C-alpha positions, 0 to 999 in steps of 0.5 A: 450559543457560543459553547454550541458553536465551539462544539460544532467547530470541534466536530468539524475539525475532528471529521476533517482530520480523520478524512486527511489521515484516511487519505494518506497511504504508505507505498513501496516503490521498486522495479518490477523485474530484477536479475540474479546477482544484481542489487535491487533498490527499494524505497518506501513513501508515505503521503499522497501519490496522486498529488506528489505529496511525499511527507518528510519522515518527521511528519509521518503519522504516529510511529508509521516510520517504525515499520518493518520491511520484509522480503519473502524469497521464493520457497523460503521464510521472509527476512527483515531488510534493513532500511536507511532514512532519507528526507521523505522516504526510507531506502533498502536493497536486496540481491536476488540469487535465484529465479522466482517472485520476490515479495516486499511487504510492510504491514504496520498498525500505527501506535496511536488511534485517529480519534477512536479508530485503529489504523493499519498501513500495508503495502506489497511489491512483487519483483520477478527474477527470470521468466516467470512473473505470475503473482500468487496472491495467496502467498502475500502475507498481508491480511489485506492486499491489492496487486497486479497479477503479473510482476512486469513492466506494463504497456500503455494502452494495454490492459492490467489485471489486478486482484484484491484480497482480504483475510485470505479471500478475494474481496468482491464488490470492493472499491479500489483507487488507481492513481496515475503519475499524471495526477489522474485517479479513478475508483474501480469496483472489484468483481465477484472474484476480487478482480479488476481490469483497467487500461493505463493511458500514460507511462510511469508508475501507477499506485493501487489502493484498497481500504477496509473500514469496520466498526469493531471494539477493542484495546490497542496499546492501552487505548480503546477503539471503536473502529478499525481502518486498514489500507493497502497499496502496491505500485508498478511501472507502465512504459510506452 
């Protein structure tokens, strides 16, 4: 009987641990607009945005802190940005020199498995320089992504249009979580075109999160996995 109780407790512990790991996300924060010749600051966080749980770098899961931050310049190949470690974030900067949409992206498969699940953390941030602010979702290099359709400061009580993409295609009937700066969160479902419309009620930064879970077998860093989880985020500012 004691052995059975111990086994049940172990299974509960593993289940809770997997849920907690699944709940954490990595996201990029930067202004949605920039000016030519002016440095643009960028920060990358890991944790729980809605509850303001920003994990200290030393506590980031597995080797997630070894991510690579890429910058895609309009009409050019993406380049790697240097990052500097803070207490609970990494910072970087770039200086745009032409008009267009700049994409900041991260896509990192954690070295270690969570049980028998492989985890991939990704994020995107679009920055508009000049008058054009439309985001071409097909140009985002991450295999899974969710982002607003325009790179700009949105207004309170004005609709925000966003799209979710998986493996280059809009993903239909997929839940997307939206987290507000006030701790409010809600899950929306994409339509047949992978789109969602919602209306923000408070000013501040909002974070979008999309995930995909599949039962699939494979090898990762010498470890066998039976499932793969992908998490994608983006964020944008809302003003009064």
